[in-house]
PDB file of N, CA, C and O in Angstrom:
ATOM      1  N   MET A   1     -14.025   5.271  -7.643  1.00  0.00           N
ATOM      2  CA  MET A   1     -12.725   5.461  -8.243  1.00  0.00           C
ATOM      3  C   MET A   1     -12.497   4.308  -9.229  1.00  0.00           C
ATOM      4  O   MET A   1     -12.467   3.148  -8.819  1.00  0.00           O
ATOM      5  N   PRO A   2     -12.340   4.606 -10.498  1.00  0.00           N
ATOM      6  CA  PRO A   2     -12.125   3.541 -11.480  1.00  0.00           C
ATOM      7  C   PRO A   2     -10.739   2.895 -11.333  1.00  0.00           C
ATOM      8  O   PRO A   2      -9.770   3.533 -10.923  1.00  0.00           O
ATOM      9  N   TYR A   3     -10.688   1.626 -11.679  1.00  0.00           N
ATOM     10  CA  TYR A   3      -9.424   0.909 -11.615  1.00  0.00           C
ATOM     11  C   TYR A   3      -9.444  -0.233 -12.620  1.00  0.00           C
ATOM     12  O   TYR A   3     -10.499  -0.593 -13.143  1.00  0.00           O
ATOM     13  N   SER A   4      -8.268  -0.800 -12.886  1.00  0.00           N
ATOM     14  CA  SER A   4      -8.187  -2.001 -13.716  1.00  0.00           C
ATOM     15  C   SER A   4      -7.121  -2.909 -13.138  1.00  0.00           C
ATOM     16  O   SER A   4      -6.216  -2.461 -12.433  1.00  0.00           O
ATOM     17  N   LEU A   5      -7.239  -4.179 -13.443  1.00  0.00           N
ATOM     18  CA  LEU A   5      -6.330  -5.187 -12.924  1.00  0.00           C
ATOM     19  C   LEU A   5      -6.019  -6.148 -14.066  1.00  0.00           C
ATOM     20  O   LEU A   5      -6.922  -6.584 -14.781  1.00  0.00           O
ATOM     21  N   ARG A   6      -4.737  -6.478 -14.233  1.00  0.00           N
ATOM     22  CA  ARG A   6      -4.325  -7.449 -15.245  1.00  0.00           C
ATOM     23  C   ARG A   6      -3.258  -8.337 -14.638  1.00  0.00           C
ATOM     24  O   ARG A   6      -2.351  -7.851 -13.961  1.00  0.00           O
ATOM     25  N   SER A   7      -3.361  -9.644 -14.877  1.00  0.00           N
ATOM     26  CA  SER A   7      -2.396 -10.582 -14.338  1.00  0.00           C
ATOM     27  C   SER A   7      -2.054 -11.618 -15.407  1.00  0.00           C
ATOM     28  O   SER A   7      -2.941 -12.162 -16.064  1.00  0.00           O
ATOM     29  N   GLU A   8      -0.752 -11.887 -15.572  1.00  0.00           N
ATOM     30  CA  GLU A   8      -0.306 -12.890 -16.519  1.00  0.00           C
ATOM     31  C   GLU A   8       0.721 -13.788 -15.831  1.00  0.00           C
ATOM     32  O   GLU A   8       1.659 -13.307 -15.195  1.00  0.00           O
ATOM     33  N   VAL A   9       0.528 -15.085 -15.969  1.00  0.00           N
ATOM     34  CA  VAL A   9       1.449 -16.047 -15.376  1.00  0.00           C
ATOM     35  C   VAL A   9       2.847 -15.810 -15.935  1.00  0.00           C
ATOM     36  O   VAL A   9       3.037 -15.711 -17.147  1.00  0.00           O
ATOM     37  N   GLY A  10       3.809 -15.721 -15.043  1.00  0.00           N
ATOM     38  CA  GLY A  10       5.200 -15.528 -15.441  1.00  0.00           C
ATOM     39  C   GLY A  10       5.581 -14.084 -15.713  1.00  0.00           C
ATOM     40  O   GLY A  10       6.761 -13.774 -15.876  1.00  0.00           O
ATOM     41  N   LYS A  11       4.582 -13.188 -15.765  1.00  0.00           N
ATOM     42  CA  LYS A  11       4.868 -11.772 -16.040  1.00  0.00           C
ATOM     43  C   LYS A  11       4.507 -10.887 -14.859  1.00  0.00           C
ATOM     44  O   LYS A  11       5.082  -9.809 -14.705  1.00  0.00           O
ATOM     45  N   GLY A  12       3.578 -11.308 -14.031  1.00  0.00           N
ATOM     46  CA  GLY A  12       3.218 -10.506 -12.868  1.00  0.00           C
ATOM     47  C   GLY A  12       1.817  -9.927 -12.967  1.00  0.00           C
ATOM     48  O   GLY A  12       1.021 -10.307 -13.825  1.00  0.00           O
ATOM     49  N   THR A  13       1.542  -8.998 -12.065  1.00  0.00           N
ATOM     50  CA  THR A  13       0.228  -8.390 -11.955  1.00  0.00           C
ATOM     51  C   THR A  13       0.358  -6.884 -12.030  1.00  0.00           C
ATOM     52  O   THR A  13       1.294  -6.305 -11.479  1.00  0.00           O
ATOM     53  N   GLU A  14      -0.576  -6.254 -12.708  1.00  0.00           N
ATOM     54  CA  GLU A  14      -0.566  -4.801 -12.853  1.00  0.00           C
ATOM     55  C   GLU A  14      -1.887  -4.251 -12.342  1.00  0.00           C
ATOM     56  O   GLU A  14      -2.960  -4.678 -12.766  1.00  0.00           O
ATOM     57  N   PHE A  15      -1.792  -3.294 -11.421  1.00  0.00           N
ATOM     58  CA  PHE A  15      -2.964  -2.582 -10.904  1.00  0.00           C
ATOM     59  C   PHE A  15      -2.891  -1.154 -11.418  1.00  0.00           C
ATOM     60  O   PHE A  15      -1.828  -0.535 -11.381  1.00  0.00           O
ATOM     61  N   ARG A  16      -3.993  -0.634 -11.889  1.00  0.00           N
ATOM     62  CA  ARG A  16      -4.070   0.770 -12.299  1.00  0.00           C
ATOM     63  C   ARG A  16      -5.241   1.406 -11.566  1.00  0.00           C
ATOM     64  O   ARG A  16      -6.365   0.906 -11.606  1.00  0.00           O
ATOM     65  N   VAL A  17      -4.958   2.513 -10.900  1.00  0.00           N
ATOM     66  CA  VAL A  17      -5.989   3.276 -10.204  1.00  0.00           C
ATOM     67  C   VAL A  17      -6.025   4.659 -10.840  1.00  0.00           C
ATOM     68  O   VAL A  17      -4.996   5.326 -10.946  1.00  0.00           O
ATOM     69  N   TYR A  18      -7.201   5.083 -11.259  1.00  0.00           N
ATOM     70  CA  TYR A  18      -7.362   6.364 -11.942  1.00  0.00           C
ATOM     71  C   TYR A  18      -7.894   7.394 -10.948  1.00  0.00           C
ATOM     72  O   TYR A  18      -9.029   7.297 -10.481  1.00  0.00           O
ATOM     73  N   LEU A  19      -7.054   8.380 -10.634  1.00  0.00           N
ATOM     74  CA  LEU A  19      -7.412   9.423  -9.680  1.00  0.00           C
ATOM     75  C   LEU A  19      -7.957  10.635 -10.425  1.00  0.00           C
ATOM     76  O   LEU A  19      -7.588  10.878 -11.573  1.00  0.00           O
ATOM     77  N   PRO A  20      -8.835  11.396  -9.772  1.00  0.00           N
ATOM     78  CA  PRO A  20      -9.393  12.579 -10.431  1.00  0.00           C
ATOM     79  C   PRO A  20      -8.306  13.632 -10.667  1.00  0.00           C
ATOM     80  O   PRO A  20      -7.370  13.751  -9.877  1.00  0.00           O
ATOM     81  N   HIS A  21      -8.435  14.388 -11.747  1.00  0.00           N
ATOM     82  CA  HIS A  21      -7.496  15.444 -12.090  1.00  0.00           C
ATOM     83  C   HIS A  21      -7.673  16.622 -11.131  1.00  0.00           C
ATOM     84  O   HIS A  21      -8.797  17.006 -10.807  1.00  0.00           O
ATOM     85  N   VAL A  22      -6.563  17.184 -10.685  1.00  0.00           N
ATOM     86  CA  VAL A  22      -6.590  18.355  -9.802  1.00  0.00           C
ATOM     87  C   VAL A  22      -5.851  19.474 -10.505  1.00  0.00           C
ATOM     88  O   VAL A  22      -4.753  19.273 -11.025  1.00  0.00           O
ATOM     89  N   GLN A  23      -6.450  20.650 -10.522  1.00  0.00           N
ATOM     90  CA  GLN A  23      -5.823  21.805 -11.166  1.00  0.00           C
ATOM     91  C   GLN A  23      -4.550  22.177 -10.429  1.00  0.00           C
ATOM     92  O   GLN A  23      -4.504  22.095  -9.202  1.00  0.00           O
ATOM     93  N   LYS A  24      -3.524  22.581 -11.148  1.00  0.00           N
ATOM     94  CA  LYS A  24      -2.262  23.001 -10.545  1.00  0.00           C
ATOM     95  C   LYS A  24      -2.523  24.155  -9.583  1.00  0.00           C
ATOM     96  O   LYS A  24      -3.253  25.093  -9.903  1.00  0.00           O
ATOM     97  N   GLY A  25      -1.923  24.072  -8.416  1.00  0.00           N
ATOM     98  CA  GLY A  25      -2.069  25.130  -7.431  1.00  0.00           C
ATOM     99  C   GLY A  25      -3.220  24.912  -6.470  1.00  0.00           C
ATOM    100  O   GLY A  25      -3.339  25.629  -5.476  1.00  0.00           O
ATOM    101  N   GLU A  26      -4.076  23.929  -6.749  1.00  0.00           N
ATOM    102  CA  GLU A  26      -5.180  23.651  -5.823  1.00  0.00           C
ATOM    103  C   GLU A  26      -4.626  22.988  -4.570  1.00  0.00           C
ATOM    104  O   GLU A  26      -3.875  22.016  -4.653  1.00  0.00           O
ATOM    105  N   ASP A  27      -4.990  23.502  -3.443  1.00  0.00           N
ATOM    106  CA  ASP A  27      -4.579  22.907  -2.170  1.00  0.00           C
ATOM    107  C   ASP A  27      -5.845  22.399  -1.491  1.00  0.00           C
ATOM    108  O   ASP A  27      -6.573  23.158  -0.850  1.00  0.00           O
ATOM    109  N   THR A  28      -6.093  21.092  -1.646  1.00  0.00           N
ATOM    110  CA  THR A  28      -7.325  20.518  -1.113  1.00  0.00           C
ATOM    111  C   THR A  28      -7.142  19.888   0.254  1.00  0.00           C
ATOM    112  O   THR A  28      -8.120  19.466   0.871  1.00  0.00           O
ATOM    113  N   ILE A  29      -5.906  19.813   0.745  1.00  0.00           N
ATOM    114  CA  ILE A  29      -5.646  19.201   2.047  1.00  0.00           C
ATOM    115  C   ILE A  29      -5.290  20.296   3.040  1.00  0.00           C
ATOM    116  O   ILE A  29      -4.320  21.034   2.864  1.00  0.00           O
ATOM    117  N   SER A  30      -6.087  20.381   4.071  1.00  0.00           N
ATOM    118  CA  SER A  30      -5.765  21.351   5.113  1.00  0.00           C
ATOM    119  C   SER A  30      -5.018  20.626   6.229  1.00  0.00           C
ATOM    120  O   SER A  30      -4.986  19.396   6.266  1.00  0.00           O
ATOM    121  N   LYS A  31      -4.426  21.386   7.127  1.00  0.00           N
ATOM    122  CA  LYS A  31      -3.668  20.781   8.218  1.00  0.00           C
ATOM    123  C   LYS A  31      -4.547  19.877   9.074  1.00  0.00           C
ATOM    124  O   LYS A  31      -4.063  18.876   9.602  1.00  0.00           O
ATOM    125  N   ARG A  32      -5.811  20.204   9.220  1.00  0.00           N
ATOM    126  CA  ARG A  32      -6.671  19.371  10.068  1.00  0.00           C
ATOM    127  C   ARG A  32      -7.017  18.036   9.405  1.00  0.00           C
ATOM    128  O   ARG A  32      -7.467  17.113  10.083  1.00  0.00           O
ATOM    129  N   ASP A  33      -6.809  17.920   8.069  1.00  0.00           N
ATOM    130  CA  ASP A  33      -7.072  16.671   7.359  1.00  0.00           C
ATOM    131  C   ASP A  33      -5.921  15.669   7.512  1.00  0.00           C
ATOM    132  O   ASP A  33      -6.109  14.475   7.280  1.00  0.00           O
ATOM    133  N   VAL A  34      -4.750  16.138   7.894  1.00  0.00           N
ATOM    134  CA  VAL A  34      -3.580  15.280   8.012  1.00  0.00           C
ATOM    135  C   VAL A  34      -3.584  14.627   9.401  1.00  0.00           C
ATOM    136  O   VAL A  34      -3.570  15.329  10.412  1.00  0.00           O
ATOM    137  N   PRO A  35      -3.601  13.291   9.453  1.00  0.00           N
ATOM    138  CA  PRO A  35      -3.628  12.627  10.760  1.00  0.00           C
ATOM    139  C   PRO A  35      -2.334  12.884  11.534  1.00  0.00           C
ATOM    140  O   PRO A  35      -1.253  12.952  10.950  1.00  0.00           O
ATOM    141  N   SER A  36      -2.457  13.025  12.846  1.00  0.00           N
ATOM    142  CA  SER A  36      -1.279  13.265  13.661  1.00  0.00           C
ATOM    143  C   SER A  36      -0.554  11.968  13.994  1.00  0.00           C
ATOM    144  O   SER A  36       0.605  11.992  14.408  1.00  0.00           O
ATOM    145  N   SER A  37      -1.236  10.826  13.811  1.00  0.00           N
ATOM    146  CA  SER A  37      -0.588   9.538  14.033  1.00  0.00           C
ATOM    147  C   SER A  37      -1.090   8.541  12.989  1.00  0.00           C
ATOM    148  O   SER A  37      -2.126   8.749  12.357  1.00  0.00           O
ATOM    149  N   LEU A  38      -0.349   7.474  12.825  1.00  0.00           N
ATOM    150  CA  LEU A  38      -0.751   6.437  11.873  1.00  0.00           C
ATOM    151  C   LEU A  38      -1.941   5.658  12.415  1.00  0.00           C
ATOM    152  O   LEU A  38      -2.094   5.527  13.630  1.00  0.00           O
ATOM    153  N   PRO A  39      -2.788   5.139  11.524  1.00  0.00           N
ATOM    154  CA  PRO A  39      -3.938   4.353  11.993  1.00  0.00           C
ATOM    155  C   PRO A  39      -3.489   3.054  12.664  1.00  0.00           C
ATOM    156  O   PRO A  39      -2.492   2.451  12.270  1.00  0.00           O
ATOM    157  N   GLN A  40      -4.222   2.647  13.656  1.00  0.00           N
ATOM    158  CA  GLN A  40      -3.975   1.387  14.345  1.00  0.00           C
ATOM    159  C   GLN A  40      -4.947   0.345  13.805  1.00  0.00           C
ATOM    160  O   GLN A  40      -6.028   0.693  13.328  1.00  0.00           O
ATOM    161  N   GLY A  41      -4.577  -0.911  13.877  1.00  0.00           N
ATOM    162  CA  GLY A  41      -5.461  -1.959  13.384  1.00  0.00           C
ATOM    163  C   GLY A  41      -5.208  -3.264  14.073  1.00  0.00           C
ATOM    164  O   GLY A  41      -4.228  -3.433  14.798  1.00  0.00           O
ATOM    165  N   SER A  42      -6.113  -4.190  13.832  1.00  0.00           N
ATOM    166  CA  SER A  42      -5.943  -5.533  14.396  1.00  0.00           C
ATOM    167  C   SER A  42      -6.162  -6.584  13.309  1.00  0.00           C
ATOM    168  O   SER A  42      -6.190  -7.782  13.588  1.00  0.00           O
ATOM    169  N   GLU A  43      -6.317  -6.122  12.074  1.00  0.00           N
ATOM    170  CA  GLU A  43      -6.581  -7.029  10.961  1.00  0.00           C
ATOM    171  C   GLU A  43      -5.306  -7.753  10.526  1.00  0.00           C
ATOM    172  O   GLU A  43      -4.199  -7.404  10.936  1.00  0.00           O
ATOM    173  N   THR A  44      -5.497  -8.771   9.683  1.00  0.00           N
ATOM    174  CA  THR A  44      -4.381  -9.489   9.090  1.00  0.00           C
ATOM    175  C   THR A  44      -4.198  -9.005   7.663  1.00  0.00           C
ATOM    176  O   THR A  44      -5.162  -8.906   6.904  1.00  0.00           O
ATOM    177  N   ILE A  45      -2.954  -8.704   7.301  1.00  0.00           N
ATOM    178  CA  ILE A  45      -2.638  -8.176   5.969  1.00  0.00           C
ATOM    179  C   ILE A  45      -1.686  -9.149   5.269  1.00  0.00           C
ATOM    180  O   ILE A  45      -0.687  -9.577   5.847  1.00  0.00           O
ATOM    181  N   LEU A  46      -2.009  -9.492   4.014  1.00  0.00           N
ATOM    182  CA  LEU A  46      -1.098 -10.272   3.189  1.00  0.00           C
ATOM    183  C   LEU A  46      -0.235  -9.284   2.413  1.00  0.00           C
ATOM    184  O   LEU A  46      -0.737  -8.533   1.578  1.00  0.00           O
ATOM    185  N   LEU A  47       1.057  -9.289   2.691  1.00  0.00           N
ATOM    186  CA  LEU A  47       2.002  -8.367   2.079  1.00  0.00           C
ATOM    187  C   LEU A  47       2.813  -9.108   1.028  1.00  0.00           C
ATOM    188  O   LEU A  47       3.632  -9.963   1.365  1.00  0.00           O
ATOM    189  N   ALA A  48       2.591  -8.786  -0.246  1.00  0.00           N
ATOM    190  CA  ALA A  48       3.310  -9.411  -1.350  1.00  0.00           C
ATOM    191  C   ALA A  48       4.293  -8.404  -1.921  1.00  0.00           C
ATOM    192  O   ALA A  48       3.889  -7.429  -2.555  1.00  0.00           O
ATOM    193  N   GLU A  49       5.580  -8.635  -1.700  1.00  0.00           N
ATOM    194  CA  GLU A  49       6.623  -7.725  -2.168  1.00  0.00           C
ATOM    195  C   GLU A  49       7.873  -8.533  -2.499  1.00  0.00           C
ATOM    196  O   GLU A  49       8.338  -9.320  -1.676  1.00  0.00           O
ATOM    197  N   ASP A  50       8.424  -8.341  -3.710  1.00  0.00           N
ATOM    198  CA  ASP A  50       9.599  -9.095  -4.145  1.00  0.00           C
ATOM    199  C   ASP A  50      10.893  -8.625  -3.500  1.00  0.00           C
ATOM    200  O   ASP A  50      11.792  -9.436  -3.276  1.00  0.00           O
ATOM    201  N   GLU A  51      11.011  -7.349  -3.197  1.00  0.00           N
ATOM    202  CA  GLU A  51      12.240  -6.789  -2.650  1.00  0.00           C
ATOM    203  C   GLU A  51      12.311  -7.051  -1.150  1.00  0.00           C
ATOM    204  O   GLU A  51      11.524  -6.482  -0.394  1.00  0.00           O
ATOM    205  N   PRO A  52      13.253  -7.914  -0.694  1.00  0.00           N
ATOM    206  CA  PRO A  52      13.301  -8.300   0.727  1.00  0.00           C
ATOM    207  C   PRO A  52      13.420  -7.128   1.702  1.00  0.00           C
ATOM    208  O   PRO A  52      12.737  -7.117   2.726  1.00  0.00           O
ATOM    209  N   SER A  53      14.269  -6.146   1.408  1.00  0.00           N
ATOM    210  CA  SER A  53      14.447  -5.039   2.353  1.00  0.00           C
ATOM    211  C   SER A  53      13.175  -4.195   2.471  1.00  0.00           C
ATOM    212  O   SER A  53      12.822  -3.749   3.563  1.00  0.00           O
ATOM    213  N   LEU A  54      12.499  -3.982   1.358  1.00  0.00           N
ATOM    214  CA  LEU A  54      11.241  -3.219   1.389  1.00  0.00           C
ATOM    215  C   LEU A  54      10.157  -4.001   2.116  1.00  0.00           C
ATOM    216  O   LEU A  54       9.397  -3.434   2.901  1.00  0.00           O
ATOM    217  N   ARG A  55      10.084  -5.311   1.854  1.00  0.00           N
ATOM    218  CA  ARG A  55       9.107  -6.175   2.523  1.00  0.00           C
ATOM    219  C   ARG A  55       9.332  -6.165   4.039  1.00  0.00           C
ATOM    220  O   ARG A  55       8.371  -6.094   4.805  1.00  0.00           O
ATOM    221  N   GLN A  56      10.587  -6.234   4.473  1.00  0.00           N
ATOM    222  CA  GLN A  56      10.890  -6.227   5.905  1.00  0.00           C
ATOM    223  C   GLN A  56      10.499  -4.898   6.549  1.00  0.00           C
ATOM    224  O   GLN A  56       9.942  -4.882   7.647  1.00  0.00           O
ATOM    225  N   LEU A  57      10.786  -3.791   5.877  1.00  0.00           N
ATOM    226  CA  LEU A  57      10.431  -2.484   6.406  1.00  0.00           C
ATOM    227  C   LEU A  57       8.911  -2.332   6.533  1.00  0.00           C
ATOM    228  O   LEU A  57       8.405  -1.902   7.570  1.00  0.00           O
ATOM    229  N   MET A  58       8.198  -2.690   5.471  1.00  0.00           N
ATOM    230  CA  MET A  58       6.736  -2.587   5.491  1.00  0.00           C
ATOM    231  C   MET A  58       6.130  -3.478   6.578  1.00  0.00           C
ATOM    232  O   MET A  58       5.187  -3.084   7.265  1.00  0.00           O
ATOM    233  N   THR A  59       6.684  -4.675   6.721  1.00  0.00           N
ATOM    234  CA  THR A  59       6.203  -5.595   7.768  1.00  0.00           C
ATOM    235  C   THR A  59       6.414  -4.995   9.146  1.00  0.00           C
ATOM    236  O   THR A  59       5.518  -5.040   9.988  1.00  0.00           O
ATOM    237  N   ARG A  60       7.596  -4.433   9.383  1.00  0.00           N
ATOM    238  CA  ARG A  60       7.905  -3.832  10.685  1.00  0.00           C
ATOM    239  C   ARG A  60       6.947  -2.682  11.008  1.00  0.00           C
ATOM    240  O   ARG A  60       6.417  -2.596  12.115  1.00  0.00           O
ATOM    241  N   VAL A  61       6.735  -1.804  10.027  1.00  0.00           N
ATOM    242  CA  VAL A  61       5.844  -0.648  10.251  1.00  0.00           C
ATOM    243  C   VAL A  61       4.425  -1.114  10.539  1.00  0.00           C
ATOM    244  O   VAL A  61       3.792  -0.626  11.475  1.00  0.00           O
ATOM    245  N   LEU A  62       3.922  -2.051   9.747  1.00  0.00           N
ATOM    246  CA  LEU A  62       2.549  -2.536   9.952  1.00  0.00           C
ATOM    247  C   LEU A  62       2.386  -3.245  11.294  1.00  0.00           C
ATOM    248  O   LEU A  62       1.379  -3.056  11.977  1.00  0.00           O
ATOM    249  N   ARG A  63       3.363  -4.051  11.669  1.00  0.00           N
ATOM    250  CA  ARG A  63       3.276  -4.751  12.951  1.00  0.00           C
ATOM    251  C   ARG A  63       3.306  -3.785  14.135  1.00  0.00           C
ATOM    252  O   ARG A  63       2.638  -4.018  15.142  1.00  0.00           O
ATOM    253  N   THR A  64       4.086  -2.693  14.015  1.00  0.00           N
ATOM    254  CA  THR A  64       4.110  -1.706  15.107  1.00  0.00           C
ATOM    255  C   THR A  64       2.769  -1.014  15.257  1.00  0.00           C
ATOM    256  O   THR A  64       2.452  -0.488  16.324  1.00  0.00           O
ATOM    257  N   GLN A  65       1.980  -1.012  14.191  1.00  0.00           N
ATOM    258  CA  GLN A  65       0.655  -0.399  14.242  1.00  0.00           C
ATOM    259  C   GLN A  65      -0.433  -1.399  14.644  1.00  0.00           C
ATOM    260  O   GLN A  65      -1.618  -1.064  14.631  1.00  0.00           O
ATOM    261  N   GLY A  66      -0.036  -2.621  15.000  1.00  0.00           N
ATOM    262  CA  GLY A  66      -0.977  -3.591  15.525  1.00  0.00           C
ATOM    263  C   GLY A  66      -1.482  -4.626  14.541  1.00  0.00           C
ATOM    264  O   GLY A  66      -2.268  -5.495  14.918  1.00  0.00           O
ATOM    265  N   TYR A  67      -1.053  -4.558  13.292  1.00  0.00           N
ATOM    266  CA  TYR A  67      -1.520  -5.511  12.291  1.00  0.00           C
ATOM    267  C   TYR A  67      -0.747  -6.823  12.356  1.00  0.00           C
ATOM    268  O   TYR A  67       0.425  -6.842  12.734  1.00  0.00           O
ATOM    269  N   THR A  68      -1.401  -7.911  11.989  1.00  0.00           N
ATOM    270  CA  THR A  68      -0.740  -9.188  11.783  1.00  0.00           C
ATOM    271  C   THR A  68      -0.368  -9.234  10.316  1.00  0.00           C
ATOM    272  O   THR A  68      -1.219  -9.013   9.454  1.00  0.00           O
ATOM    273  N   VAL A  69       0.897  -9.517  10.018  1.00  0.00           N
ATOM    274  CA  VAL A  69       1.367  -9.469   8.628  1.00  0.00           C
ATOM    275  C   VAL A  69       1.834 -10.849   8.175  1.00  0.00           C
ATOM    276  O   VAL A  69       2.673 -11.483   8.815  1.00  0.00           O
ATOM    277  N   LEU A  70       1.267 -11.298   7.054  1.00  0.00           N
ATOM    278  CA  LEU A  70       1.724 -12.532   6.405  1.00  0.00           C
ATOM    279  C   LEU A  70       2.549 -12.090   5.205  1.00  0.00           C
ATOM    280  O   LEU A  70       2.040 -11.412   4.313  1.00  0.00           O
ATOM    281  N   GLU A  71       3.829 -12.475   5.181  1.00  0.00           N
ATOM    282  CA  GLU A  71       4.733 -12.029   4.123  1.00  0.00           C
ATOM    283  C   GLU A  71       4.782 -13.018   2.974  1.00  0.00           C
ATOM    284  O   GLU A  71       4.754 -14.231   3.180  1.00  0.00           O
ATOM    285  N   SER A  72       4.856 -12.486   1.759  1.00  0.00           N
ATOM    286  CA  SER A  72       5.023 -13.301   0.576  1.00  0.00           C
ATOM    287  C   SER A  72       6.020 -12.603  -0.343  1.00  0.00           C
ATOM    288  O   SER A  72       5.883 -11.414  -0.628  1.00  0.00           O
ATOM    289  N   GLY A  73       7.019 -13.344  -0.803  1.00  0.00           N
ATOM    290  CA  GLY A  73       8.025 -12.770  -1.685  1.00  0.00           C
ATOM    291  C   GLY A  73       8.271 -13.675  -2.861  1.00  0.00           C
ATOM    292  O   GLY A  73       7.622 -14.710  -3.013  1.00  0.00           O
ATOM    293  N   ARG A  74       9.214 -13.280  -3.695  1.00  0.00           N
ATOM    294  CA  ARG A  74       9.555 -14.061  -4.889  1.00  0.00           C
ATOM    295  C   ARG A  74      10.291 -15.328  -4.481  1.00  0.00           C
ATOM    296  O   ARG A  74      11.173 -15.303  -3.622  1.00  0.00           O
ATOM    297  N   ARG A  75       9.921 -16.415  -5.100  1.00  0.00           N
ATOM    298  CA  ARG A  75      10.638 -17.681  -4.850  1.00  0.00           C
ATOM    299  C   ARG A  75      11.924 -17.701  -5.641  1.00  0.00           C
ATOM    300  O   ARG A  75      11.948 -17.309  -6.808  1.00  0.00           O
ATOM    301  N   GLN A  76      12.987 -18.153  -5.020  1.00  0.00           N
ATOM    302  CA  GLN A  76      14.300 -18.183  -5.681  1.00  0.00           C
ATOM    303  C   GLN A  76      14.460 -19.438  -6.494  1.00  0.00           C
ATOM    304  O   GLN A  76      15.500 -19.639  -7.121  1.00  0.00           O
TER     305      GLN A  76
END
């Protein structure tokens, strides 16, 4: 999967991921492909998010799934 990354001091970081084109009306996901539960993990994740409420929600969800979360936000 092609991607690009650009980062500028004082401006932030931009990630671009290029997904394959899918024809309209194509249904490539069947019910058996959809997981019935969220994946569990034991890894450590660095979560970088400027919006405090979104960062807190994401941290809570990841921790309930067993991950250790290190939070990073915008400095005031």
